C-alpha positions as CSV (number, residue, x, y, z in Angstrom):
1,M,-8.4,195.5,250.0
2,S,-10.1,192.1,250.5
3,N,-13.6,191.7,249.2
4,L,-14.8,191.2,252.8
5,L,-13.2,194.3,254.0
6,K,-14.4,196.3,251.1
7,Y,-17.9,195.0,251.7
8,R,-17.8,195.9,255.4
9,C,-16.2,199.3,254.9
10,Y,-17.3,200.5,251.5
11,N,-17.4,204.3,251.5
12,N,-16.9,204.1,255.3
13,K,-20.6,203.5,255.8
14,F,-22.0,200.9,258.2
15,F,-25.5,199.8,257.9
16,L,-27.9,197.2,259.3
17,D,-28.0,195.7,255.8
18,Y,-24.5,194.3,256.4
19,L,-25.6,192.1,259.3
20,P,-25.9,188.4,258.6
21,D,-29.2,186.6,257.8
22,E,-29.2,185.0,261.2
23,F,-29.9,188.4,262.7
24,F,-33.0,188.8,260.4
25,I,-34.3,185.3,261.1
26,N,-34.3,185.9,264.9
27,L,-36.3,189.1,264.7
28,E,-39.9,189.3,265.6
29,K,-42.4,189.2,262.7
30,N,-43.2,192.9,262.7
31,D,-39.5,193.7,263.0
32,R,-38.7,191.5,260.1
33,I,-41.3,193.4,258.0
34,E,-39.8,196.7,259.0
35,Y,-36.3,195.4,258.5
36,R,-37.2,194.2,255.0
37,K,-38.6,197.7,254.2
38,L,-35.5,199.2,255.5
39,R,-33.2,197.0,253.4
40,E,-35.3,197.3,250.2
41,N,-35.6,201.1,250.4
42,Y,-31.9,201.5,251.2
43,K,-31.1,199.5,248.0
44,I,-33.5,201.7,246.0
45,I,-32.0,204.9,247.3
46,E,-28.5,203.6,246.6
47,S,-29.5,202.7,243.1
48,K,-31.2,206.1,242.5
49,S,-28.2,207.9,243.8
50,L,-25.9,206.1,241.3
51,Q,-28.4,207.0,238.5
52,I,-28.3,210.6,239.6
53,L,-24.5,210.6,239.6
54,T,-24.4,209.0,236.1
55,L,-26.9,211.6,234.8
56,Q,-24.9,214.5,236.4
57,Q,-21.8,213.2,234.7
58,E,-23.7,213.0,231.4
59,I,-25.1,216.5,231.9
60,R,-21.5,217.9,232.5
61,K,-20.4,216.3,229.3
62,K,-23.4,217.7,227.4
63,Q,-22.7,221.1,228.8
64,Q,-19.1,220.9,227.7
65,L,-20.3,219.9,224.2
66,V,-22.8,222.8,224.1
67,Q,-20.0,225.3,225.0
68,K,-17.8,223.8,222.3
69,L,-20.5,224.1,219.7
70,K,-21.4,227.6,220.7
71,K,-17.8,228.6,220.3
72,Q,-17.7,227.2,216.8
73,I,-20.7,229.3,215.7
74,S,-20.0,232.5,217.7
75,P,-18.9,235.7,216.0
76,S,-15.2,235.5,215.2
77,K,-12.8,236.9,212.7
78,S,-11.0,233.6,212.5
79,K,-11.2,232.0,209.1
80,D,-12.0,228.7,210.8
81,S,-15.2,230.2,212.2
82,Y,-18.3,228.8,210.6
83,L,-20.0,232.2,211.0
84,Y,-17.1,233.9,209.3
85,K,-17.3,231.5,206.4
86,M,-21.0,231.9,206.1
87,N,-20.9,235.7,206.2
88,S,-18.0,235.7,203.7
89,A,-20.1,233.6,201.3
90,K,-23.1,235.8,201.9
91,E,-21.1,238.9,200.9
92,N,-20.0,237.3,197.7
93,L,-23.6,236.4,196.9
94,E,-25.0,239.7,197.9
95,D,-26.3,240.7,194.5
96,I,-28.2,237.4,194.1
97,I,-29.5,237.4,197.6
98,K,-30.7,241.0,197.4
99,N,-32.6,240.3,194.2
100,F,-34.9,237.9,196.1
101,Q,-35.5,240.2,199.1
102,F,-39.0,241.5,199.2
103,S,-41.9,241.9,201.7
104,I,-45.6,241.5,201.3
105,S,-48.4,243.2,203.2
106,I,-52.1,242.7,202.7
107,G,-55.0,245.0,203.6
108,L,-58.8,245.2,203.2
109,R,-60.7,248.0,201.6
110,T,-64.5,248.6,201.5
111,H,-65.8,250.5,198.5
112,K,-69.0,252.5,198.4
113,T,-71.3,251.7,195.6
114,K,-74.4,253.6,194.2
115,S,-76.8,250.7,194.4
116,K,-75.8,248.8,197.6
117,G,-74.1,251.5,199.7
118,F,-71.0,249.5,200.7
119,S,-69.6,246.5,199.0
120,S,-68.0,243.6,200.7
121,P,-64.3,244.2,201.7
122,K,-61.7,243.6,198.9
123,F,-58.2,242.4,199.4
124,Y,-55.2,244.4,198.3
125,L,-51.6,243.4,198.3
126,R,-48.4,245.5,198.4
127,V,-45.0,244.1,197.3
128,T,-42.0,246.1,198.5
129,V,-38.6,245.1,197.0
130,F,-35.0,245.6,198.3
131,D,-34.6,249.0,196.6
132,K,-37.8,250.4,198.3
133,R,-39.9,250.2,195.1
134,Y,-43.3,248.8,195.7
135,K,-46.3,247.7,193.7
136,N,-50.0,247.5,194.8
137,L,-52.0,244.6,193.5
138,Y,-55.8,244.1,193.6
139,I,-56.6,240.6,194.7
140,G,-60.4,240.6,195.0
141,S,-63.1,239.5,197.4
142,S,-62.9,236.7,200.0
143,D,-65.2,234.5,197.9
144,K,-63.0,235.0,194.8
145,I,-59.9,234.2,196.9
146,K,-61.5,231.1,198.4
147,S,-62.5,229.9,194.9
148,S,-58.9,230.3,193.5
149,L,-57.3,228.7,196.5
150,S,-59.6,225.7,196.2
151,N,-58.7,225.4,192.6
152,I,-55.0,225.6,193.3
153,Y,-54.8,223.3,196.3
154,N,-57.8,221.1,195.6
155,K,-59.4,221.5,199.0
156,S,-62.2,223.6,200.4
157,Y,-61.5,227.1,201.9
158,N,-65.2,227.9,202.7
159,N,-64.7,228.1,206.4
160,V,-61.4,230.1,206.4
161,D,-61.7,233.6,207.9
162,S,-60.1,236.8,206.6
163,E,-56.9,236.7,208.7
164,N,-56.1,233.2,207.6
165,L,-56.9,234.1,204.0
166,K,-54.3,236.9,204.3
167,D,-51.7,234.3,205.4
168,E,-52.7,232.0,202.5
169,I,-52.3,234.8,200.0
170,K,-49.0,235.9,201.4
171,V,-47.6,232.4,201.0
172,L,-49.0,231.9,197.5
173,Y,-47.7,235.3,196.2
174,S,-44.3,234.7,197.9
175,V,-43.9,231.5,196.1
176,Y,-45.1,233.0,192.8
177,I,-42.8,236.0,193.1
178,R,-39.7,234.0,193.8
179,N,-40.3,231.9,190.8
180,Y,-41.2,234.9,188.7
181,I,-38.0,236.8,189.6
182,W,-35.9,233.7,189.0
183,K,-37.2,233.6,185.4
184,N,-37.5,237.4,184.9
185,N,-36.6,240.6,186.7
186,W,-38.2,243.2,188.9
187,D,-38.6,245.7,186.1
188,K,-40.8,243.2,184.3
189,F,-42.6,242.4,187.5
190,F,-43.6,246.1,188.0
191,A,-44.8,246.3,184.4
192,S,-47.3,243.4,184.8
193,K,-50.6,243.0,186.7
194,H,-50.2,239.6,188.5
195,S,-53.9,239.1,189.1
196,L,-55.2,236.2,191.1
197,K,-56.4,234.6,187.9
198,E,-52.9,234.8,186.5
199,I,-51.5,233.2,189.7
200,E,-54.1,230.4,189.4
201,L,-53.1,229.8,185.8
202,W,-49.4,229.8,186.8
203,S,-50.0,227.3,189.5
204,S,-51.8,224.9,187.1
205,E,-48.8,225.1,184.8
206,I,-46.1,224.6,187.4
207,G,-48.1,221.8,189.2
208,D,-46.4,220.2,192.2
209,E,-43.3,222.3,191.6
210,I,-45.1,225.1,193.4
211,Y,-44.1,223.5,196.7
212,R,-40.4,223.8,195.9
213,W,-40.6,227.6,195.8
């Protein structure tokens, strides 16, 4: 197809834009303004349409890639499946993984005293391990916790409320317990107190390594 024919018949569309400049020059002023708008917006629409087509093609390719990746990690008994390989390795490491499985819950208790009636709430922590054994630990008052956290992390905790203190204690004890079990065992853990003061001393000894656990 010649360039001229291709230009005139491209996509079988005929449009005012294809008329020669002489046509434009001989138009009235207002018609030239409108004609210019027509041509400019036609070109913009044509350009945007091509962009849409390109993006749609990219989307189809991305969707195909997504399906391919999903298939690679979906449940399968094939030895080429990444999930199969992972679960196989997990089974072989079951004893090691199980040893580091534990959960932590924290609660508040208010004790009645003879002189003041009721004391400020105290924090208690329960550690439950993989074999359902658990240990209750006394943590202390919110002021005591804030003081220890400030010493450990070198920043103020004065404006931290009880719920956020619970989160902080959970993270701190999780880190401590993982490190403790790596060095010792659960039997020794259950035989020890693990007071907040001990955790504070441990954190000063381990230093920045605390962030690795």
